[in-house]
mmCIF file of the N, C-alpha and C atoms, coordinates in Angstrom:
data_MODEL
# 
_entry.id   MODEL 
# 
loop_
_atom_site.group_PDB 
_atom_site.id 
_atom_site.type_symbol 
_atom_site.label_atom_id 
_atom_site.label_alt_id 
_atom_site.label_comp_id 
_atom_site.label_asym_id 
_atom_site.label_entity_id 
_atom_site.label_seq_id 
_atom_site.pdbx_PDB_ins_code 
_atom_site.Cartn_x 
_atom_site.Cartn_y 
_atom_site.Cartn_z 
_atom_site.occupancy 
_atom_site.B_iso_or_equiv 
_atom_site.pdbx_formal_charge 
_atom_site.auth_seq_id 
_atom_site.auth_comp_id 
_atom_site.auth_asym_id 
_atom_site.auth_atom_id 
_atom_site.pdbx_PDB_model_num 
ATOM 1   N N  . UNK A 1 1  ? -34.886 -8.113  -35.721 1.00 0.00 ? 1  UNK A N  1 
ATOM 2   C CA . UNK A 1 1  ? -35.255 -8.125  -34.318 1.00 0.00 ? 1  UNK A CA 1 
ATOM 3   C C  . UNK A 1 1  ? -34.104 -8.632  -33.447 1.00 0.00 ? 1  UNK A C  1 
ATOM 4   N N  . UNK A 1 2  ? -33.458 -9.727  -33.866 1.00 0.00 ? 2  UNK A N  1 
ATOM 5   C CA . UNK A 1 2  ? -32.353 -10.277 -33.102 1.00 0.00 ? 2  UNK A CA 1 
ATOM 6   C C  . UNK A 1 2  ? -31.181 -9.300  -33.049 1.00 0.00 ? 2  UNK A C  1 
ATOM 7   N N  . UNK A 1 3  ? -30.985 -8.581  -34.130 1.00 0.00 ? 3  UNK A N  1 
ATOM 8   C CA . UNK A 1 3  ? -29.879 -7.610  -34.176 1.00 0.00 ? 3  UNK A CA 1 
ATOM 9   C C  . UNK A 1 3  ? -30.106 -6.488  -33.164 1.00 0.00 ? 3  UNK A C  1 
ATOM 10  N N  . UNK A 1 4  ? -31.326 -6.008  -33.046 1.00 0.00 ? 4  UNK A N  1 
ATOM 11  C CA . UNK A 1 4  ? -31.648 -4.947  -32.087 1.00 0.00 ? 4  UNK A CA 1 
ATOM 12  C C  . UNK A 1 4  ? -31.427 -5.421  -30.654 1.00 0.00 ? 4  UNK A C  1 
ATOM 13  N N  . UNK A 1 5  ? -31.797 -6.645  -30.384 1.00 0.00 ? 5  UNK A N  1 
ATOM 14  C CA . UNK A 1 5  ? -31.605 -7.196  -29.038 1.00 0.00 ? 5  UNK A CA 1 
ATOM 15  C C  . UNK A 1 5  ? -30.117 -7.322  -28.735 1.00 0.00 ? 5  UNK A C  1 
ATOM 16  N N  . UNK A 1 6  ? -29.331 -7.779  -29.688 1.00 0.00 ? 6  UNK A N  1 
ATOM 17  C CA . UNK A 1 6  ? -27.875 -7.899  -29.495 1.00 0.00 ? 6  UNK A CA 1 
ATOM 18  C C  . UNK A 1 6  ? -27.236 -6.536  -29.250 1.00 0.00 ? 6  UNK A C  1 
ATOM 19  N N  . UNK A 1 7  ? -27.672 -5.556  -30.005 1.00 0.00 ? 7  UNK A N  1 
ATOM 20  C CA . UNK A 1 7  ? -27.139 -4.205  -29.818 1.00 0.00 ? 7  UNK A CA 1 
ATOM 21  C C  . UNK A 1 7  ? -27.520 -3.666  -28.448 1.00 0.00 ? 7  UNK A C  1 
ATOM 22  N N  . UNK A 1 8  ? -28.742 -3.881  -28.037 1.00 0.00 ? 8  UNK A N  1 
ATOM 23  C CA . UNK A 1 8  ? -29.202 -3.453  -26.715 1.00 0.00 ? 8  UNK A CA 1 
ATOM 24  C C  . UNK A 1 8  ? -28.402 -4.129  -25.603 1.00 0.00 ? 8  UNK A C  1 
ATOM 25  N N  . UNK A 1 9  ? -28.160 -5.418  -25.738 1.00 0.00 ? 9  UNK A N  1 
ATOM 26  C CA . UNK A 1 9  ? -27.363 -6.148  -24.748 1.00 0.00 ? 9  UNK A CA 1 
ATOM 27  C C  . UNK A 1 9  ? -25.929 -5.624  -24.724 1.00 0.00 ? 9  UNK A C  1 
ATOM 28  N N  . UNK A 1 10 ? -25.350 -5.375  -25.870 1.00 0.00 ? 10 UNK A N  1 
ATOM 29  C CA . UNK A 1 10 ? -23.987 -4.848  -25.953 1.00 0.00 ? 10 UNK A CA 1 
ATOM 30  C C  . UNK A 1 10 ? -23.885 -3.471  -25.301 1.00 0.00 ? 10 UNK A C  1 
ATOM 31  N N  . UNK A 1 11 ? -24.824 -2.603  -25.580 1.00 0.00 ? 11 UNK A N  1 
ATOM 32  C CA . UNK A 1 11 ? -24.839 -1.267  -24.990 1.00 0.00 ? 11 UNK A CA 1 
ATOM 33  C C  . UNK A 1 11 ? -24.993 -1.354  -23.472 1.00 0.00 ? 11 UNK A C  1 
ATOM 34  N N  . UNK A 1 12 ? -25.844 -2.247  -23.010 1.00 0.00 ? 12 UNK A N  1 
ATOM 35  C CA . UNK A 1 12 ? -26.044 -2.431  -21.572 1.00 0.00 ? 12 UNK A CA 1 
ATOM 36  C C  . UNK A 1 12 ? -24.759 -2.907  -20.903 1.00 0.00 ? 12 UNK A C  1 
ATOM 37  N N  . UNK A 1 13 ? -24.082 -3.851  -21.510 1.00 0.00 ? 13 UNK A N  1 
ATOM 38  C CA . UNK A 1 13 ? -22.821 -4.354  -20.960 1.00 0.00 ? 13 UNK A CA 1 
ATOM 39  C C  . UNK A 1 13 ? -21.775 -3.251  -20.916 1.00 0.00 ? 13 UNK A C  1 
ATOM 40  N N  . UNK A 1 14 ? -21.684 -2.452  -21.953 1.00 0.00 ? 14 UNK A N  1 
ATOM 41  C CA . UNK A 1 14 ? -20.720 -1.346  -21.988 1.00 0.00 ? 14 UNK A CA 1 
ATOM 42  C C  . UNK A 1 14 ? -21.020 -0.326  -20.891 1.00 0.00 ? 14 UNK A C  1 
ATOM 43  N N  . UNK A 1 15 ? -22.289 0.002   -20.702 1.00 0.00 ? 15 UNK A N  1 
ATOM 44  C CA . UNK A 1 15 ? -22.665 0.954   -19.652 1.00 0.00 ? 15 UNK A CA 1 
ATOM 45  C C  . UNK A 1 15 ? -22.351 0.424   -18.257 1.00 0.00 ? 15 UNK A C  1 
ATOM 46  N N  . UNK A 1 16 ? -22.575 -0.852  -18.033 1.00 0.00 ? 16 UNK A N  1 
ATOM 47  C CA . UNK A 1 16 ? -22.250 -1.438  -16.730 1.00 0.00 ? 16 UNK A CA 1 
ATOM 48  C C  . UNK A 1 16 ? -20.748 -1.425  -16.497 1.00 0.00 ? 16 UNK A C  1 
ATOM 49  N N  . UNK A 1 17 ? -19.965 -1.763  -17.518 1.00 0.00 ? 17 UNK A N  1 
ATOM 50  C CA . UNK A 1 17 ? -18.507 -1.712  -17.381 1.00 0.00 ? 17 UNK A CA 1 
ATOM 51  C C  . UNK A 1 17 ? -18.024 -0.293  -17.109 1.00 0.00 ? 17 UNK A C  1 
ATOM 52  N N  . UNK A 1 18 ? -18.607 0.680   -17.775 1.00 0.00 ? 18 UNK A N  1 
ATOM 53  C CA . UNK A 1 18 ? -18.245 2.075   -17.516 1.00 0.00 ? 18 UNK A CA 1 
ATOM 54  C C  . UNK A 1 18 ? -18.584 2.469   -16.087 1.00 0.00 ? 18 UNK A C  1 
ATOM 55  N N  . UNK A 1 19 ? -19.716 2.018   -15.596 1.00 0.00 ? 19 UNK A N  1 
ATOM 56  C CA . UNK A 1 19 ? -20.129 2.317   -14.222 1.00 0.00 ? 19 UNK A CA 1 
ATOM 57  C C  . UNK A 1 19 ? -19.099 1.799   -13.213 1.00 0.00 ? 19 UNK A C  1 
ATOM 58  N N  . UNK A 1 20 ? -18.544 0.621   -13.484 1.00 0.00 ? 20 UNK A N  1 
ATOM 59  C CA . UNK A 1 20 ? -17.552 0.036   -12.580 1.00 0.00 ? 20 UNK A CA 1 
ATOM 60  C C  . UNK A 1 20 ? -16.173 0.680   -12.699 1.00 0.00 ? 20 UNK A C  1 
ATOM 61  N N  . UNK A 1 21 ? -15.785 1.166   -13.867 1.00 0.00 ? 21 UNK A N  1 
ATOM 62  C CA . UNK A 1 21 ? -14.401 1.587   -14.089 1.00 0.00 ? 21 UNK A CA 1 
ATOM 63  C C  . UNK A 1 21 ? -14.193 3.080   -14.300 1.00 0.00 ? 21 UNK A C  1 
ATOM 64  N N  . UNK A 1 22 ? -15.244 3.856   -14.488 1.00 0.00 ? 22 UNK A N  1 
ATOM 65  C CA . UNK A 1 22 ? -15.108 5.297   -14.703 1.00 0.00 ? 22 UNK A CA 1 
ATOM 66  C C  . UNK A 1 22 ? -15.812 6.024   -13.565 1.00 0.00 ? 22 UNK A C  1 
ATOM 67  N N  . UNK A 1 23 ? -15.149 7.052   -13.043 1.00 0.00 ? 23 UNK A N  1 
ATOM 68  C CA . UNK A 1 23 ? -15.728 7.805   -11.941 1.00 0.00 ? 23 UNK A CA 1 
ATOM 69  C C  . UNK A 1 23 ? -15.625 9.301   -12.175 1.00 0.00 ? 23 UNK A C  1 
ATOM 70  N N  . UNK A 1 24 ? -16.311 10.040  -11.335 1.00 0.00 ? 24 UNK A N  1 
ATOM 71  C CA . UNK A 1 24 ? -16.294 11.500  -11.363 1.00 0.00 ? 24 UNK A CA 1 
ATOM 72  C C  . UNK A 1 24 ? -15.994 11.964  -9.948  1.00 0.00 ? 24 UNK A C  1 
ATOM 73  N N  . UNK A 1 25 ? -15.026 12.864  -9.803  1.00 0.00 ? 25 UNK A N  1 
ATOM 74  C CA . UNK A 1 25 ? -14.785 13.415  -8.481  1.00 0.00 ? 25 UNK A CA 1 
ATOM 75  C C  . UNK A 1 25 ? -14.925 14.928  -8.508  1.00 0.00 ? 25 UNK A C  1 
ATOM 76  N N  . UNK A 1 26 ? -15.311 15.455  -7.364  1.00 0.00 ? 26 UNK A N  1 
ATOM 77  C CA . UNK A 1 26 ? -15.422 16.900  -7.201  1.00 0.00 ? 26 UNK A CA 1 
ATOM 78  C C  . UNK A 1 26 ? -14.160 17.364  -6.508  1.00 0.00 ? 26 UNK A C  1 
ATOM 79  N N  . UNK A 1 27 ? -13.444 18.272  -7.142  1.00 0.00 ? 27 UNK A N  1 
ATOM 80  C CA . UNK A 1 27 ? -12.192 18.776  -6.598  1.00 0.00 ? 27 UNK A CA 1 
ATOM 81  C C  . UNK A 1 27 ? -12.451 19.378  -5.219  1.00 0.00 ? 27 UNK A C  1 
ATOM 82  N N  . UNK A 1 28 ? -11.635 18.992  -4.238  1.00 0.00 ? 28 UNK A N  1 
ATOM 83  C CA . UNK A 1 28 ? -11.896 19.417  -2.862  1.00 0.00 ? 28 UNK A CA 1 
ATOM 84  C C  . UNK A 1 28 ? -11.579 20.884  -2.602  1.00 0.00 ? 28 UNK A C  1 
ATOM 85  N N  . UNK A 1 29 ? -10.812 21.520  -3.470  1.00 0.00 ? 29 UNK A N  1 
ATOM 86  C CA . UNK A 1 29 ? -10.495 22.932  -3.263  1.00 0.00 ? 29 UNK A CA 1 
ATOM 87  C C  . UNK A 1 29 ? -11.306 23.845  -4.182  1.00 0.00 ? 29 UNK A C  1 
ATOM 88  N N  . UNK A 1 30 ? -11.354 23.504  -5.447  1.00 0.00 ? 30 UNK A N  1 
ATOM 89  C CA . UNK A 1 30 ? -11.979 24.394  -6.421  1.00 0.00 ? 30 UNK A CA 1 
ATOM 90  C C  . UNK A 1 30 ? -13.392 23.995  -6.817  1.00 0.00 ? 30 UNK A C  1 
ATOM 91  N N  . UNK A 1 31 ? -13.799 22.777  -6.527  1.00 0.00 ? 31 UNK A N  1 
ATOM 92  C CA . UNK A 1 31 ? -15.166 22.351  -6.779  1.00 0.00 ? 31 UNK A CA 1 
ATOM 93  C C  . UNK A 1 31 ? -15.469 21.876  -8.178  1.00 0.00 ? 31 UNK A C  1 
ATOM 94  N N  . UNK A 1 32 ? -14.485 21.853  -9.069  1.00 0.00 ? 32 UNK A N  1 
ATOM 95  C CA . UNK A 1 32 ? -14.735 21.378  -10.426 1.00 0.00 ? 32 UNK A CA 1 
ATOM 96  C C  . UNK A 1 32 ? -14.916 19.867  -10.476 1.00 0.00 ? 32 UNK A C  1 
ATOM 97  N N  . UNK A 1 33 ? -15.665 19.397  -11.442 1.00 0.00 ? 33 UNK A N  1 
ATOM 98  C CA . UNK A 1 33 ? -15.885 17.962  -11.613 1.00 0.00 ? 33 UNK A CA 1 
ATOM 99  C C  . UNK A 1 33 ? -14.897 17.422  -12.637 1.00 0.00 ? 33 UNK A C  1 
ATOM 100 N N  . UNK A 1 34 ? -14.317 16.252  -12.324 1.00 0.00 ? 34 UNK A N  1 
ATOM 101 C CA . UNK A 1 34 ? -13.313 15.640  -13.188 1.00 0.00 ? 34 UNK A CA 1 
ATOM 102 C C  . UNK A 1 34 ? -13.614 14.162  -13.373 1.00 0.00 ? 34 UNK A C  1 
ATOM 103 N N  . UNK A 1 35 ? -13.422 13.692  -14.594 1.00 0.00 ? 35 UNK A N  1 
ATOM 104 C CA . UNK A 1 35 ? -13.599 12.294  -14.936 1.00 0.00 ? 35 UNK A CA 1 
ATOM 105 C C  . UNK A 1 35 ? -12.287 11.563  -14.681 1.00 0.00 ? 35 UNK A C  1 
ATOM 106 N N  . UNK A 1 36 ? -12.337 10.327  -14.184 1.00 0.00 ? 36 UNK A N  1 
ATOM 107 C CA . UNK A 1 36 ? -11.113 9.560   -13.972 1.00 0.00 ? 36 UNK A CA 1 
ATOM 108 C C  . UNK A 1 36 ? -11.405 8.070   -14.128 1.00 0.00 ? 36 UNK A C  1 
ATOM 109 N N  . UNK A 1 37 ? -10.331 7.298   -14.315 1.00 0.00 ? 37 UNK A N  1 
ATOM 110 C CA . UNK A 1 37 ? -10.431 5.845   -14.405 1.00 0.00 ? 37 UNK A CA 1 
ATOM 111 C C  . UNK A 1 37 ? -10.090 5.277   -13.033 1.00 0.00 ? 37 UNK A C  1 
ATOM 112 N N  . UNK A 1 38 ? -10.944 4.422   -12.509 1.00 0.00 ? 38 UNK A N  1 
ATOM 113 C CA . UNK A 1 38 ? -10.730 3.823   -11.194 1.00 0.00 ? 38 UNK A CA 1 
ATOM 114 C C  . UNK A 1 38 ? -9.656  2.741   -11.271 1.00 0.00 ? 38 UNK A C  1 
ATOM 115 N N  . UNK A 1 39 ? -8.892  2.571   -10.206 1.00 0.00 ? 39 UNK A N  1 
ATOM 116 C CA . UNK A 1 39 ? -7.836  1.556   -10.201 1.00 0.00 ? 39 UNK A CA 1 
ATOM 117 C C  . UNK A 1 39 ? -8.371  0.159   -9.881  1.00 0.00 ? 39 UNK A C  1 
ATOM 118 N N  . UNK A 1 40 ? -9.601  0.090   -9.398  1.00 0.00 ? 40 UNK A N  1 
ATOM 119 C CA . UNK A 1 40 ? -10.274 -1.199  -9.180  1.00 0.00 ? 40 UNK A CA 1 
ATOM 120 C C  . UNK A 1 40 ? -11.771 -0.975  -9.385  1.00 0.00 ? 40 UNK A C  1 
ATOM 121 N N  . UNK A 1 41 ? -12.488 -2.038  -9.755  1.00 0.00 ? 41 UNK A N  1 
ATOM 122 C CA . UNK A 1 41 ? -13.925 -1.854  -9.998  1.00 0.00 ? 41 UNK A CA 1 
ATOM 123 C C  . UNK A 1 41 ? -14.689 -1.630  -8.697  1.00 0.00 ? 41 UNK A C  1 
ATOM 124 N N  . UNK A 1 42 ? -15.566 -0.663  -8.725  1.00 0.00 ? 42 UNK A N  1 
ATOM 125 C CA . UNK A 1 42 ? -16.439 -0.352  -7.603  1.00 0.00 ? 42 UNK A CA 1 
ATOM 126 C C  . UNK A 1 42 ? -17.695 0.292   -8.185  1.00 0.00 ? 42 UNK A C  1 
ATOM 127 N N  . UNK A 1 43 ? -18.840 0.017   -7.593  1.00 0.00 ? 43 UNK A N  1 
ATOM 128 C CA . UNK A 1 43 ? -20.107 0.518   -8.127  1.00 0.00 ? 43 UNK A CA 1 
ATOM 129 C C  . UNK A 1 43 ? -20.220 2.029   -7.992  1.00 0.00 ? 43 UNK A C  1 
ATOM 130 N N  . UNK A 1 44 ? -19.583 2.615   -6.991  1.00 0.00 ? 44 UNK A N  1 
ATOM 131 C CA . UNK A 1 44 ? -19.671 4.056   -6.729  1.00 0.00 ? 44 UNK A CA 1 
ATOM 132 C C  . UNK A 1 44 ? -19.118 4.846   -7.910  1.00 0.00 ? 44 UNK A C  1 
ATOM 133 N N  . UNK A 1 45 ? -19.818 5.899   -8.297  1.00 0.00 ? 45 UNK A N  1 
ATOM 134 C CA . UNK A 1 45 ? -19.407 6.716   -9.429  1.00 0.00 ? 45 UNK A CA 1 
ATOM 135 C C  . UNK A 1 45 ? -18.940 8.100   -8.999  1.00 0.00 ? 45 UNK A C  1 
ATOM 136 N N  . UNK A 1 46 ? -19.649 8.732   -8.081  1.00 0.00 ? 46 UNK A N  1 
ATOM 137 C CA . UNK A 1 46 ? -19.332 10.096  -7.670  1.00 0.00 ? 46 UNK A CA 1 
ATOM 138 C C  . UNK A 1 46 ? -18.541 10.096  -6.361  1.00 0.00 ? 46 UNK A C  1 
ATOM 139 N N  . UNK A 1 47 ? -17.411 10.797  -6.368  1.00 0.00 ? 47 UNK A N  1 
ATOM 140 C CA . UNK A 1 47 ? -16.542 10.867  -5.202  1.00 0.00 ? 47 UNK A CA 1 
ATOM 141 C C  . UNK A 1 47 ? -16.371 12.333  -4.803  1.00 0.00 ? 47 UNK A C  1 
ATOM 142 N N  . UNK A 1 48 ? -16.382 12.582  -3.503  1.00 0.00 ? 48 UNK A N  1 
ATOM 143 C CA . UNK A 1 48 ? -16.125 13.921  -2.991  1.00 0.00 ? 48 UNK A CA 1 
ATOM 144 C C  . UNK A 1 48 ? -15.460 13.799  -1.629  1.00 0.00 ? 48 UNK A C  1 
ATOM 145 N N  . UNK A 1 49 ? -14.836 14.873  -1.199  1.00 0.00 ? 49 UNK A N  1 
ATOM 146 C CA . UNK A 1 49 ? -14.160 14.891  0.090   1.00 0.00 ? 49 UNK A CA 1 
ATOM 147 C C  . UNK A 1 49 ? -14.987 15.695  1.083   1.00 0.00 ? 49 UNK A C  1 
ATOM 148 N N  . UNK A 1 50 ? -15.579 15.029  2.094   1.00 0.00 ? 50 UNK A N  1 
ATOM 149 C CA . UNK A 1 50 ? -16.328 15.781  3.103   1.00 0.00 ? 50 UNK A CA 1 
ATOM 150 C C  . UNK A 1 50 ? -15.409 16.694  3.913   1.00 0.00 ? 50 UNK A C  1 
ATOM 151 N N  . UNK A 1 51 ? -14.148 16.344  3.992   1.00 0.00 ? 51 UNK A N  1 
ATOM 152 C CA . UNK A 1 51 ? -13.172 17.148  4.720   1.00 0.00 ? 51 UNK A CA 1 
ATOM 153 C C  . UNK A 1 51 ? -12.853 18.429  3.969   1.00 0.00 ? 51 UNK A C  1 
ATOM 154 N N  . UNK A 1 52 ? -12.810 18.327  2.656   1.00 0.00 ? 52 UNK A N  1 
ATOM 155 C CA . UNK A 1 52 ? -12.450 19.487  1.844   1.00 0.00 ? 52 UNK A CA 1 
ATOM 156 C C  . UNK A 1 52 ? -11.042 19.945  2.169   1.00 0.00 ? 52 UNK A C  1 
ATOM 157 N N  . UNK A 1 53 ? -10.868 21.223  2.351   1.00 0.00 ? 53 UNK A N  1 
ATOM 158 C CA . UNK A 1 53 ? -9.546  21.771  2.669   1.00 0.00 ? 53 UNK A CA 1 
ATOM 159 C C  . UNK A 1 53 ? -9.412  22.082  4.160   1.00 0.00 ? 53 UNK A C  1 
ATOM 160 N N  . UNK A 1 54 ? -10.333 21.613  4.980   1.00 0.00 ? 54 UNK A N  1 
ATOM 161 C CA . UNK A 1 54 ? -10.287 21.878  6.417   1.00 0.00 ? 54 UNK A CA 1 
ATOM 162 C C  . UNK A 1 54 ? -9.317  20.917  7.110   1.00 0.00 ? 54 UNK A C  1 
ATOM 163 N N  . UNK A 1 55 ? -9.081  21.144  8.373   1.00 0.00 ? 55 UNK A N  1 
ATOM 164 C CA . UNK A 1 55 ? -8.210  20.292  9.177   1.00 0.00 ? 55 UNK A CA 1 
ATOM 165 C C  . UNK A 1 55 ? -9.004  19.254  9.966   1.00 0.00 ? 55 UNK A C  1 
ATOM 166 N N  . UNK A 1 56 ? -10.206 18.980  9.544   1.00 0.00 ? 56 UNK A N  1 
ATOM 167 C CA . UNK A 1 56 ? -11.085 18.032  10.217  1.00 0.00 ? 56 UNK A CA 1 
ATOM 168 C C  . UNK A 1 56 ? -10.454 16.641  10.204  1.00 0.00 ? 56 UNK A C  1 
ATOM 169 N N  . UNK A 1 57 ? -10.443 15.982  11.358  1.00 0.00 ? 57 UNK A N  1 
ATOM 170 C CA . UNK A 1 57 ? -9.879  14.639  11.454  1.00 0.00 ? 57 UNK A CA 1 
ATOM 171 C C  . UNK A 1 57 ? -10.957 13.617  11.144  1.00 0.00 ? 57 UNK A C  1 
ATOM 172 N N  . UNK A 1 58 ? -10.517 12.450  10.704  1.00 0.00 ? 58 UNK A N  1 
ATOM 173 C CA . UNK A 1 58 ? -11.439 11.381  10.354  1.00 0.00 ? 58 UNK A CA 1 
ATOM 174 C C  . UNK A 1 58 ? -12.307 10.990  11.550  1.00 0.00 ? 58 UNK A C  1 
ATOM 175 N N  . UNK A 1 59 ? -11.740 10.993  12.737  1.00 0.00 ? 59 UNK A N  1 
ATOM 176 C CA . UNK A 1 59 ? -12.484 10.597  13.938  1.00 0.00 ? 59 UNK A CA 1 
ATOM 177 C C  . UNK A 1 59 ? -13.575 11.607  14.314  1.00 0.00 ? 59 UNK A C  1 
ATOM 178 N N  . UNK A 1 60 ? -13.499 12.818  13.783  1.00 0.00 ? 60 UNK A N  1 
ATOM 179 C CA . UNK A 1 60 ? -14.483 13.860  14.078  1.00 0.00 ? 60 UNK A CA 1 
ATOM 180 C C  . UNK A 1 60 ? -15.661 13.841  13.116  1.00 0.00 ? 60 UNK A C  1 
ATOM 181 N N  . UNK A 1 61 ? -15.603 12.976  12.108  1.00 0.00 ? 61 UNK A N  1 
ATOM 182 C CA . UNK A 1 61 ? -16.655 12.900  11.100  1.00 0.00 ? 61 UNK A CA 1 
ATOM 183 C C  . UNK A 1 61 ? -17.667 11.820  11.458  1.00 0.00 ? 61 UNK A C  1 
ATOM 184 N N  . UNK A 1 62 ? -18.853 11.924  10.868  1.00 0.00 ? 62 UNK A N  1 
ATOM 185 C CA . UNK A 1 62 ? -19.841 10.858  11.020  1.00 0.00 ? 62 UNK A CA 1 
ATOM 186 C C  . UNK A 1 62 ? -19.352 9.629   10.253  1.00 0.00 ? 62 UNK A C  1 
ATOM 187 N N  . UNK A 1 63 ? -19.962 8.496   10.507  1.00 0.00 ? 63 UNK A N  1 
ATOM 188 C CA . UNK A 1 63 ? -19.563 7.256   9.848   1.00 0.00 ? 63 UNK A CA 1 
ATOM 189 C C  . UNK A 1 63 ? -19.691 7.358   8.327   1.00 0.00 ? 63 UNK A C  1 
ATOM 190 N N  . UNK A 1 64 ? -20.759 7.975   7.862   1.00 0.00 ? 64 UNK A N  1 
ATOM 191 C CA . UNK A 1 64 ? -20.957 8.154   6.416   1.00 0.00 ? 64 UNK A CA 1 
ATOM 192 C C  . UNK A 1 64 ? -19.863 9.044   5.819   1.00 0.00 ? 64 UNK A C  1 
ATOM 193 N N  . UNK A 1 65 ? -19.554 10.130  6.507   1.00 0.00 ? 65 UNK A N  1 
ATOM 194 C CA . UNK A 1 65 ? -18.490 11.031  6.029   1.00 0.00 ? 65 UNK A CA 1 
ATOM 195 C C  . UNK A 1 65 ? -17.132 10.334  6.063   1.00 0.00 ? 65 UNK A C  1 
ATOM 196 N N  . UNK A 1 66 ? -16.893 9.513   7.064   1.00 0.00 ? 66 UNK A N  1 
ATOM 197 C CA . UNK A 1 66 ? -15.635 8.765   7.131   1.00 0.00 ? 66 UNK A CA 1 
ATOM 198 C C  . UNK A 1 66 ? -15.496 7.845   5.923   1.00 0.00 ? 66 UNK A C  1 
ATOM 199 N N  . UNK A 1 67 ? -16.581 7.130   5.596   1.00 0.00 ? 67 UNK A N  1 
ATOM 200 C CA . UNK A 1 67 ? -16.547 6.233   4.436   1.00 0.00 ? 67 UNK A CA 1 
ATOM 201 C C  . UNK A 1 67 ? -16.292 7.003   3.148   1.00 0.00 ? 67 UNK A C  1 
ATOM 202 N N  . UNK A 1 68 ? -16.941 8.147   2.979   1.00 0.00 ? 68 UNK A N  1 
ATOM 203 C CA . UNK A 1 68 ? -16.730 8.977   1.788   1.00 0.00 ? 68 UNK A CA 1 
ATOM 204 C C  . UNK A 1 68 ? -15.278 9.456   1.713   1.00 0.00 ? 68 UNK A C  1 
ATOM 205 N N  . UNK A 1 69 ? -14.739 9.884   2.833   1.00 0.00 ? 69 UNK A N  1 
ATOM 206 C CA . UNK A 1 69 ? -13.371 10.396  2.860   1.00 0.00 ? 69 UNK A CA 1 
ATOM 207 C C  . UNK A 1 69 ? -12.359 9.290   2.570   1.00 0.00 ? 69 UNK A C  1 
ATOM 208 N N  . UNK A 1 70 ? -12.587 8.114   3.124   1.00 0.00 ? 70 UNK A N  1 
ATOM 209 C CA . UNK A 1 70 ? -11.689 6.981   2.879   1.00 0.00 ? 70 UNK A CA 1 
ATOM 210 C C  . UNK A 1 70 ? -11.685 6.614   1.396   1.00 0.00 ? 70 UNK A C  1 
ATOM 211 N N  . UNK A 1 71 ? -12.860 6.569   0.781   1.00 0.00 ? 71 UNK A N  1 
ATOM 212 C CA . UNK A 1 71 ? -12.931 6.273   -0.656  1.00 0.00 ? 71 UNK A CA 1 
ATOM 213 C C  . UNK A 1 71 ? -12.285 7.377   -1.484  1.00 0.00 ? 71 UNK A C  1 
ATOM 214 N N  . UNK A 1 72 ? -12.506 8.638   -1.116  1.00 0.00 ? 72 UNK A N  1 
ATOM 215 C CA . UNK A 1 72 ? -11.889 9.749   -1.830  1.00 0.00 ? 72 UNK A CA 1 
ATOM 216 C C  . UNK A 1 72 ? -10.367 9.649   -1.733  1.00 0.00 ? 72 UNK A C  1 
ATOM 217 N N  . UNK A 1 73 ? -9.867  9.378   -0.544  1.00 0.00 ? 73 UNK A N  1 
ATOM 218 C CA . UNK A 1 73 ? -8.412  9.241   -0.362  1.00 0.00 ? 73 UNK A CA 1 
ATOM 219 C C  . UNK A 1 73 ? -7.852  8.103   -1.200  1.00 0.00 ? 73 UNK A C  1 
ATOM 220 N N  . UNK A 1 74 ? -8.551  6.963   -1.207  1.00 0.00 ? 74 UNK A N  1 
ATOM 221 C CA . UNK A 1 74 ? -8.066  5.802   -1.958  1.00 0.00 ? 74 UNK A CA 1 
ATOM 222 C C  . UNK A 1 74 ? -8.086  6.038   -3.461  1.00 0.00 ? 74 UNK A C  1 
ATOM 223 N N  . UNK A 1 75 ? -9.194  6.523   -3.968  1.00 0.00 ? 75 UNK A N  1 
ATOM 224 C CA . UNK A 1 75 ? -9.350  6.612   -5.423  1.00 0.00 ? 75 UNK A CA 1 
ATOM 225 C C  . UNK A 1 75 ? -8.779  7.885   -6.021  1.00 0.00 ? 75 UNK A C  1 
ATOM 226 N N  . UNK A 1 76 ? -8.743  8.970   -5.276  1.00 0.00 ? 76 UNK A N  1 
ATOM 227 C CA . UNK A 1 76 ? -8.304  10.244  -5.844  1.00 0.00 ? 76 UNK A CA 1 
ATOM 228 C C  . UNK A 1 76 ? -6.912  10.613  -5.365  1.00 0.00 ? 76 UNK A C  1 
ATOM 229 N N  . UNK A 1 77 ? -6.721  10.702  -4.077  1.00 0.00 ? 77 UNK A N  1 
ATOM 230 C CA . UNK A 1 77 ? -5.448  11.201  -3.548  1.00 0.00 ? 77 UNK A CA 1 
ATOM 231 C C  . UNK A 1 77 ? -4.312  10.200  -3.725  1.00 0.00 ? 77 UNK A C  1 
ATOM 232 N N  . UNK A 1 78 ? -4.535  8.936   -3.430  1.00 0.00 ? 78 UNK A N  1 
ATOM 233 C CA . UNK A 1 78 ? -3.452  7.952   -3.529  1.00 0.00 ? 78 UNK A CA 1 
ATOM 234 C C  . UNK A 1 78 ? -3.220  7.465   -4.947  1.00 0.00 ? 78 UNK A C  1 
ATOM 235 N N  . UNK A 1 79 ? -4.262  7.424   -5.756  1.00 0.00 ? 79 UNK A N  1 
ATOM 236 C CA . UNK A 1 79 ? -4.155  6.851   -7.096  1.00 0.00 ? 79 UNK A CA 1 
ATOM 237 C C  . UNK A 1 79 ? -3.801  7.861   -8.173  1.00 0.00 ? 79 UNK A C  1 
ATOM 238 N N  . UNK A 1 80 ? -4.054  9.133   -7.908  1.00 0.00 ? 80 UNK A N  1 
ATOM 239 C CA . UNK A 1 80 ? -3.871  10.126  -8.953  1.00 0.00 ? 80 UNK A CA 1 
ATOM 240 C C  . UNK A 1 80 ? -3.387  11.433  -8.350  1.00 0.00 ? 80 UNK A C  1 
ATOM 241 N N  . UNK A 1 81 ? -2.980  12.290  -9.238  1.00 0.00 ? 81 UNK A N  1 
ATOM 242 C CA . UNK A 1 81 ? -2.684  13.643  -8.798  1.00 0.00 ? 81 UNK A CA 1 
ATOM 243 C C  . UNK A 1 81 ? -3.894  14.497  -9.107  1.00 0.00 ? 81 UNK A C  1 
ATOM 244 N N  . UNK A 1 82 ? -4.347  15.240  -8.129  1.00 0.00 ? 82 UNK A N  1 
ATOM 245 C CA . UNK A 1 82 ? -5.494  16.127  -8.336  1.00 0.00 ? 82 UNK A CA 1 
ATOM 246 C C  . UNK A 1 82 ? -5.047  17.285  -9.204  1.00 0.00 ? 82 UNK A C  1 
ATOM 247 N N  . UNK A 1 83 ? -5.839  17.601  -10.196 1.00 0.00 ? 83 UNK A N  1 
ATOM 248 C CA . UNK A 1 83 ? -5.525  18.708  -11.104 1.00 0.00 ? 83 UNK A CA 1 
ATOM 249 C C  . UNK A 1 83 ? -6.096  19.988  -10.578 1.00 0.00 ? 83 UNK A C  1 
# 
């Protein structure tokens, strides 16, 4: 019984760590989903660019879209090369 509880706790800890350090982004041009390692821990897992390939400026977006775009820029564009 104790062994099962320890295994359950270990699995839970691993899943929480993965949630903080592994993310998925949707490619802004082709739409494919890609797995990546985050450069800092954040609860957010799925990243996308509301701007996509358009010339839309950050000031023209809603507050929610601005936040999504800022996170996409930080975690995908600045930290990695998009494939």
